[in-house]
C-alpha positions in Angstrom: 98.1 73.8 108.4 101.5 74.9 107.0 104.2 72.4 107.9 107.0 74.1 106.0 110.0 75.3 107.9 110.4 79.0 108.3 113.4 80.8 106.8 114.9 81.0 110.2 114.4 77.3 110.8 116.1 76.5 107.5 119.1 78.6 108.5 119.2 76.7 111.8 118.9 73.4 110.1 121.8 74.2 107.7 123.9 75.3 110.7 123.3 72.0 112.4 124.0 70.0 109.2 127.3 71.8 108.7 128.3 71.3 112.2 127.7 67.6 112.5 129.1 66.8 109.0 132.3 68.9 109.4 133.2 68.9 113.1 132.5 65.3 114.2 135.4 63.2 112.8 134.7 61.1 109.7 136.2 58.1 111.4 133.6 58.2 114.2 130.7 58.9 111.9 131.8 55.9 109.7 131.6 53.6 112.7 128.1 54.8 113.4 127.0 54.3 109.8 128.4 50.8 109.8 126.8 49.9 113.2 130.2 49.4 114.8 130.7 49.8 118.5 132.2 53.1 119.6 135.1 53.2 122.1 135.1 55.3 125.2 137.5 57.6 123.4 135.2 57.9 120.4 132.3 58.9 122.7 134.4 61.4 124.6 135.9 62.9 121.5 132.5 63.5 119.9 130.9 64.8 123.1 133.8 67.1 123.9 133.4 68.7 120.4 129.7 69.1 121.0 130.4 70.6 124.5 132.9 73.1 123.1 130.3 74.3 120.6 127.5 74.4 123.2 125.6 71.5 121.7 126.2 68.6 124.2 123.5 69.4 126.7 120.7 71.2 125.0 118.1 69.7 127.4 119.8 71.2 130.5 118.9 74.5 132.1 120.3 77.4 130.1 122.5 78.4 133.0 124.4 75.1 132.6 124.6 74.9 128.9 121.1 74.2 127.8 119.2 75.8 124.9 115.9 77.6 125.0 115.0 76.1 121.7 111.6 75.6 120.1 110.3 72.0 119.6 111.2 72.4 115.9 114.8 73.4 116.6 115.1 70.4 118.9 113.8 68.2 116.1 116.2 69.6 113.6 119.1 69.3 115.9 118.3 65.6 116.5 117.5 64.9 112.9 120.7 66.4 111.5 122.7 64.5 114.1 121.2 61.3 113.0 121.4 62.1 109.3 125.1 62.8 109.7 125.7 59.5 111.6 127.0 61.5 114.6 126.9 59.8 118.0 124.2 61.1 120.3 125.4 62.6 123.5 126.2 60.1 126.2 122.9 59.2 127.8 124.2 58.5 131.3 125.8 61.9 131.4 123.3 64.1 129.5 119.9 62.5 130.0 120.2 60.8 133.4 122.7 62.2 136.0 123.1 65.7 134.6 119.5 66.8 134.8 119.3 65.4 138.4 122.3 67.4 139.5 121.0 70.5 137.8 117.6 70.1 139.5 118.6 69.0 143.0 122.3 69.6 143.5 123.8 72.4 145.5 125.5 75.2 143.6 128.9 73.8 144.7 127.9 70.4 143.3 126.6 71.8 140.1 129.9 73.7 139.6 131.9 70.7 140.4 130.1 68.1 138.3 128.1 69.7 135.4 130.9 71.1 133.2 132.9 67.9 133.4 129.7 65.8 132.8 128.9 67.9 129.7 132.4 67.5 128.3 132.6 63.8 129.2 135.7 64.3 131.3 133.6 62.5 133.9 132.3 59.2 132.3 129.3 58.0 134.4 127.9 54.6 134.9 124.5 53.7 136.5 124.4 51.8 139.8 120.7 50.7 139.9 120.1 47.0 139.2 121.1 44.3 141.7 121.4 40.5 141.8 118.0 39.1 142.5 116.2 42.4 141.9 117.1 43.5 138.4 115.1 46.6 137.6 112.9 46.2 140.7 114.5 49.2 142.4 112.0 49.0 145.4 113.7 45.7 146.2 117.3 47.0 146.3 119.4 45.9 149.2 122.5 48.1 148.9 122.7 50.2 152.0 124.4 53.5 152.8 125.0 54.5 156.5 126.0 58.0 157.3 129.4 58.3 159.1 130.4 61.9 159.7 130.8 63.6 156.3 130.7 60.3 154.4 128.5 57.3 153.7 129.6 53.8 154.1 128.0 51.8 151.3 127.6 48.0 151.3 126.1 46.0 148.5 126.4 44.7 145.0 125.2 46.0 141.6 124.9 44.1 138.4 124.5 44.9 134.6 126.4 48.2 135.3 127.1 49.1 131.7 130.6 50.6 131.2 131.5 50.4 134.9 135.0 49.2 133.9 135.5 52.4 131.9 133.8 54.9 134.2 135.3 57.2 136.8 132.0 58.0 138.6 128.7 56.2 139.3 125.3 57.5 140.2 124.1 55.0 142.8 120.8 54.1 144.3 121.0 52.8 147.9 118.8 52.3 150.9 119.4 54.9 153.7 116.3 54.3 155.7 115.7 50.6 156.3 112.6 51.3 158.4 110.7 53.0 155.6 108.5 51.2 153.1 110.6 49.5 150.5 109.7 52.1 147.7 110.8 54.9 150.1 114.0 55.4 152.1 116.2 55.3 148.9 118.9 57.8 148.2 120.8 58.9 145.1 124.6 59.1 145.7 127.5 60.2 143.4 130.3 57.7 143.9 133.9 58.0 142.8 134.8 54.7 141.2 138.3 54.9 142.8 136.8 54.8 146.3 138.5 52.1 148.3 136.4 48.9 148.6 134.9 49.1 145.1 135.5 46.0 143.0 134.5 45.9 139.3 134.2 42.4 137.8 133.2 41.4 134.3 130.2 39.3 133.4 131.7 36.7 131.0 129.6 35.1 128.3 130.4 32.4 125.7 
């Protein structure tokens, strides 16, 4: 078995190496190297640069910025990113909500959300866990009732990382209370500026 990279793979590796070491600001890479926390602005800056070079959402469909790469190319992309101490793409945007919209959203929804999700202009948070339920999503009690073209949502979420910095949330809520508890759950995209949303910190010592 020959595990050596091909000449084409070596060229690709060198391109990724040059990109991550020259395009991502040194100040951000230094924070990653030292294990310091990154600000929202750091994450958006890094991801916007990757987006502008077509490298933020390589796991998405090609039509929406993904790459038809081989497993070796994906490995080299990820390895050079880590070796350069570059931040990984924002997981909520790139690995969680983006693929769902790309798979299940209407064309209008894709056009509205995917480019801004890739560039991190939209900064997402995850509305899954609830008090008394934690990660037991089958026990969630937040409800959404259809009212014309809108849903009226009632409930509470907890451990919502970066909710205070986010402008949109992908939210799980119960839309069919008569269904078995692991059914009747819907996935909504919620503007964090929607009237009635209150964001409170969880304070620790």
